[in-house]
C-alpha positions in Angstrom: -59.8 -27.4 40.5 -61.3 -29.7 38.9 -63.6 -30.8 41.4 -65.6 -27.3 41.4 -66.4 -26.5 38.2 -67.3 -23.1 37.8 -67.0 -19.8 35.7 -65.7 -17.8 38.8 -63.7 -18.6 41.9 -64.7 -17.6 45.3 -60.7 -16.5 46.0 -61.2 -13.4 43.0 -64.4 -11.9 45.2 -61.9 -11.1 47.9 -61.6 -7.5 47.8 -59.6 -6.7 51.4 -57.9 -9.9 53.0 -57.4 -8.2 56.2 -61.5 -8.1 56.6 -60.4 -11.8 57.3 -57.0 -12.0 58.6 -56.8 -9.2 60.6 -54.1 -9.8 62.7 -50.9 -8.3 61.6 -48.3 -10.8 61.6 -45.3 -9.2 63.4 -42.1 -10.5 64.7 -42.2 -8.3 68.1 -45.7 -10.0 69.0 -45.3 -13.7 68.4 -48.8 -14.4 67.2 -47.8 -17.0 64.3 -50.4 -19.7 65.5 -53.1 -17.5 65.4 -52.4 -15.9 62.8 -51.7 -19.2 60.5 -55.1 -20.6 61.7 -57.0 -17.8 60.7 -54.9 -17.6 57.6 -55.8 -21.9 56.8 -59.3 -21.0 57.8 -59.8 -18.2 55.3 -57.9 -20.5 52.6 -60.1 -23.4 53.1 -63.3 -20.6 52.8 -62.2 -19.8 49.9 -61.3 -23.5 48.3 -57.6 -22.2 48.4 -56.0 -24.7 50.9 -53.9 -26.4 48.0 -51.8 -23.5 47.7 -51.2 -22.8 51.5 -50.2 -26.7 52.3 -48.4 -28.8 49.9 -50.0 -32.0 49.1 -49.0 -35.4 51.2 -47.0 -37.6 48.5 -49.1 -39.9 46.6 -52.6 -37.6 46.8 -51.3 -34.7 44.1 -53.7 -34.1 41.8 -53.4 -35.3 38.4 -52.2 -33.2 35.3 -54.0 -30.1 34.9 -55.2 -29.4 31.4 -53.6 -25.7 30.0 -56.6 -23.5 31.5 -55.8 -25.4 34.9 -52.7 -24.4 35.2 -53.9 -20.7 34.4 -56.5 -20.8 37.0 -53.9 -22.4 39.2 -51.1 -19.6 38.8 -53.8 -17.1 39.5 -54.8 -18.4 42.4 -51.6 -18.7 43.9 -50.9 -14.9 43.2 -53.9 -14.1 45.0 -52.6 -16.2 48.5 -49.3 -14.8 48.3 -50.7 -11.4 48.3 -52.9 -12.2 51.1 -50.3 -13.4 52.9 -47.9 -10.3 52.4 -50.7 -8.2 52.9 -50.9 -9.6 56.2 -47.2 -9.6 57.6 -45.4 -6.7 58.7 -43.2 -4.9 56.2 -40.0 -6.2 58.5 -41.4 -9.6 57.9 -42.4 -9.0 54.5 -38.7 -7.5 53.1 -37.1 -10.6 55.2 -39.1 -13.5 53.8 -39.8 -11.7 49.9 -38.4 -13.6 46.6 -38.8 -13.4 43.0 -41.1 -16.0 41.3 -41.9 -17.9 44.8 -45.0 -19.5 45.0 -47.2 -19.0 48.5 -46.6 -22.6 50.2 -42.4 -21.6 49.9 -42.4 -18.1 51.5 -45.2 -19.7 54.2 -42.2 -22.0 54.6 -40.0 -19.4 54.8 -41.4 -17.8 57.7 -42.8 -20.9 59.8 -38.2 -21.3 59.9 -38.5 -17.8 61.2 -40.2 -18.4 63.8 -39.1 -22.0 64.8 -36.0 -20.8 64.6 -36.5 -18.0 67.4 -38.8 -20.2 69.5 -37.1 -21.0 71.9 -35.3 -17.6 73.1 -38.7 -16.0 72.7 -40.2 -18.1 75.4 -37.1 -17.1 77.7 -38.3 -13.5 76.7 -41.3 -13.3 77.3 -41.2 -16.1 80.4 -39.2 -13.4 81.7 -41.3 -10.6 80.8 -44.4 -11.8 82.3 -42.3 -12.2 86.1 -41.8 -9.0 85.4 -45.4 -7.3 85.1 -46.1 -4.9 88.0 -50.1 -3.8 88.5 -48.6 -0.1 89.7 -47.3 0.3 85.6 -51.0 0.0 84.8 -53.7 2.7 85.2 -56.2 -0.3 86.2 -56.8 -4.0 86.8 -58.2 -4.6 83.4 -55.3 -2.6 81.6 -53.2 -5.0 83.6 -54.9 -8.4 83.0 -55.1 -7.6 79.3 -50.8 -7.5 79.3 -50.9 -10.6 81.0 -53.3 -12.5 79.0 -51.6 -11.0 75.7 -48.0 -12.2 77.6 -49.7 -15.5 78.1 -51.2 -16.1 74.7 -47.7 -14.8 73.2 -45.9 -17.8 75.2 -48.8 -20.7 74.1 -47.7 -19.5 70.5 -44.0 -20.0 71.2 -45.1 -23.4 73.1 -44.7 -22.5 76.8 -47.7 -22.3 78.4 -48.2 -20.4 81.8 -49.1 -22.0 85.1 -52.4 -21.2 86.8 -50.2 -20.6 89.9 
């Protein structure tokens, strides 16, 4: 925090996180990669990335003054509020623990989505192969559904071939 000496931190001005991270992370839609990237961009733009990504060993900041510790605690609470406001109620109840940090909560989310990655890919591939154009009112809706499934497959590390 000492690199940015000012009386007002930009994160304190965010009144609605959903204006910046407009995706609600849900277990069913599997947009974890997209949500994570939007969340990181928002955190970086508000000088909060240290509360999202843990420092690499050897790059930790020197011990903070008491005022800096209080501001850091406040900023971590803000980042945690952002996180909780952008995930589904089911995920919130799954990861919510007392006295947690943002990094700990993000690690719990990562573990949830990484653990289900393979089985989710199989389910999505199955769904993708069964899409029938007759089930949609027009070509645009059909293509949008295929695109959505392809994006979800990409988010779990399984790309759809152009064939």
